[in-house]
C-alpha positions in Angstrom: -11.8 47.4 32.3 -8.3 49.0 32.1 -6.7 45.5 32.4 -8.8 44.2 29.5 -7.9 47.2 27.2 -4.2 46.8 28.0 -4.2 43.3 26.5 -5.3 44.6 23.0 -2.0 46.2 21.9 -0.1 43.2 23.1 -2.3 40.8 21.1 -2.0 43.0 18.0 1.8 43.1 18.3 1.8 39.3 18.7 -0.4 38.7 15.7 1.8 41.1 13.6 4.9 39.2 14.7 3.4 35.9 13.9 2.3 37.1 10.5 5.9 38.4 9.8 7.4 35.0 10.8 5.0 33.1 8.5 5.6 35.3 5.5 9.4 35.0 6.1 9.4 31.2 6.1 9.0 30.7 2.3 8.1 27.0 2.8 8.3 26.1 -0.9 11.7 28.0 -1.2 10.5 30.1 -4.1 13.5 32.4 -3.4 16.0 29.7 -4.4 15.5 30.1 -8.1 13.6 33.3 -8.4 16.4 35.5 -9.7 17.7 32.7 -11.9 14.3 32.2 -13.4 13.9 35.9 -14.2 17.4 36.0 -15.8 16.7 32.9 -17.8 13.2 34.0 -19.0 11.0 32.1 -21.3 12.4 29.8 -23.8 12.6 31.5 -27.3 10.1 30.2 -29.8 11.5 27.1 -31.6 14.1 26.4 -29.0 13.9 23.2 -26.9 14.2 23.6 -23.2 13.9 20.9 -20.6 13.3 21.6 -16.9 14.2 19.0 -14.3 11.9 19.3 -11.3 12.8 17.4 -8.1 14.5 17.1 -4.8 18.2 16.6 -3.8 18.7 13.9 -6.3 18.0 16.5 -9.0 19.6 19.3 -7.1 23.1 17.7 -6.7 23.0 16.2 -10.3 24.3 19.5 -11.7 27.2 19.5 -9.3 28.2 15.9 -9.7 28.0 16.0 -13.6 27.6 19.7 -14.6 28.4 18.8 -18.2 25.1 17.0 -18.5 23.2 20.3 -18.1 25.7 22.6 -19.7 26.0 20.5 -22.9 22.2 20.2 -23.2 19.3 22.6 -23.1 18.6 21.3 -19.6 17.6 23.4 -16.5 18.1 22.0 -13.0 15.3 23.1 -10.6 15.8 20.5 -7.8 15.8 21.6 -4.2 17.2 19.3 -1.5 14.8 17.9 1.0 11.6 18.9 -0.8 8.4 17.1 -0.9 5.7 17.1 -3.7 3.5 19.7 -2.1 6.4 22.1 -2.0 7.2 21.4 -5.6 3.6 21.9 -6.6 3.6 25.4 -5.1 6.7 26.4 -7.1 5.8 24.6 -10.3 4.5 27.7 -12.0 7.6 29.8 -11.2 10.2 27.2 -11.7 8.7 25.3 -14.6 5.7 26.9 -16.4 7.1 30.4 -16.5 10.3 29.1 -18.2 8.2 27.8 -21.1 10.0 24.5 -21.5 9.2 21.9 -24.1 9.5 19.1 -21.5 9.5 18.8 -17.8 11.2 15.8 -16.1 9.6 15.1 -12.7 11.4 13.0 -10.1 9.6 13.4 -6.7 8.1 11.6 -3.8 10.9 10.0 -1.8 11.1 12.8 0.7 7.3 12.6 1.3 7.9 8.9 2.2 10.7 10.0 4.5 8.2 12.3 6.3 10.2 15.5 5.6 7.2 17.8 5.8 5.0 15.7 8.1 2.5 12.9 7.8 1.6 11.7 4.3 -0.2 9.0 2.4 0.7 7.6 -1.0 -2.6 9.0 -2.3 -1.4 12.5 -1.3 1.8 12.0 -3.3 -0.1 10.8 -6.2 -2.5 13.8 -6.1 0.4 16.2 -6.1 2.1 14.4 -9.0 -1.1 14.4 -11.0 -1.5 18.1 -10.4 2.0 18.9 -11.7 1.3 16.8 -14.8 -2.0 18.4 -15.4 -0.5 21.9 -15.0 2.2 21.0 -17.5 -0.2 19.6 -20.0 -2.5 22.7 -19.7 0.5 24.8 -20.6 1.6 22.6 -23.6 4.6 21.1 -21.7 5.3 17.5 -22.3 5.9 15.3 -19.2 8.5 12.7 -18.3 7.5 11.0 -15.1 10.3 9.2 -13.4 10.3 6.2 -11.1 11.6 6.9 -7.6 15.1 5.6 -7.0 15.4 2.6 -4.7 16.1 3.2 -1.0 16.2 0.7 1.9 16.6 3.3 4.6 16.9 7.1 4.9 20.0 8.1 6.9 18.1 11.1 8.4 15.0 9.1 9.4 15.9 5.5 10.1 12.4 4.7 11.6 11.0 4.8 8.1 11.1 1.6 5.9 10.7 2.9 2.4 11.5 0.0 0.1 8.1 -1.5 -0.4 6.4 1.9 -0.4 8.7 3.0 -3.3 7.8 -0.1 -5.2 4.1 0.6 -4.7 4.4 4.2 -5.7 6.5 3.4 -8.8 3.8 1.0 -9.9 1.2 3.7 -9.7 3.5 6.2 -11.5 4.0 3.8 -14.4 0.3 3.0 -14.7 -0.7 6.7 -14.5 1.9 7.8 -17.1 0.8 5.1 -19.5 -2.9 5.8 -19.0 -2.5 9.5 -19.6 0.0 9.6 -22.4 3.0 10.8 -20.3 6.5 9.2 -20.8 7.6 7.0 -18.0 11.4 6.9 -17.2 12.2 3.8 -15.1 15.5 4.2 -13.3 14.6 1.7 -10.6 15.6 -1.7 -12.1 19.1 -0.7 -13.0 19.9 0.7 -9.6 18.2 -1.7 -7.1 19.9 -4.4 -5.1 18.4 -7.6 -3.6 16.9 -6.0 -0.5 15.3 -3.1 -2.3 18.0 -0.5 -1.7 20.4 1.1 -4.1 23.4 -0.8 -5.2 26.6 0.2 -3.3 28.5 1.0 -6.5 25.9 3.7 -7.4 25.5 5.5 -4.0 27.5 6.3 -0.8 24.4 6.8 1.4 21.9 4.5 -0.3 19.7 7.4 -1.4 21.7 9.8 -3.6 23.5 8.6 -6.7 27.2 9.1 -7.2 28.8 9.8 -10.6 28.4 6.1 -11.6 24.7 6.2 -10.6 24.1 9.3 -12.7 25.9 7.7 -15.6 23.3 5.0 -15.5 20.4 7.4 -15.3 21.4 9.9 -17.9 21.0 7.9 -21.1 17.6 6.7 -19.8 16.3 10.2 -19.2 17.7 11.5 -22.5 15.9 8.7 -24.3 12.7 9.5 -22.4 13.0 13.2 -23.3 13.4 12.4 -27.0 10.4 10.2 -26.8 8.3 13.0 -25.2 9.5 15.5 -27.8 8.3 13.2 -30.6 4.9 12.6 -29.1 
């Protein structure tokens, strides 16, 4: 009897420790932009604000070409390595609460890379749909972007993404057109013959360089203007 009772405080201590670890993980990385979001606040009435939601391709954009964001009412909310379920969790804090006129969503390649575990294209599609629906419910216009081409992922060479990206992009385009969202198709201008990104636009085959972003920027600006005029 004494031995059984002695297990209880140990079990309680273990559960409390596990609870602390789980709460400290911040899986969607809400902490990354929390202070910046509070400082920025809601967009004033009548002012156009555009939030870019995405992964590392969006995250590093502001570093490679900071003028693109500073010279426009654009807010970068990309986080490197993120998948669509992580973005969906932080969508309210990092998009809706900023009261933008438009959100630009570029997401899904890290899901295909398996960054947060097993996935299906249907799971990615569901998360993209949820973000779009949340935006529309809050009077935010949506620009849905095609995934950039990639033949391989340097951090997970076992994955062969090229055909999956083509399939997902086809769905994104159809979904956008069917539901009245603007589709921004970066893919054709960046892809090479084997389904990867052209060497002149990327060093690692996944992330654009300055020349790559120079190709993308007029495309997304045009898409944003189209969304604002809808």
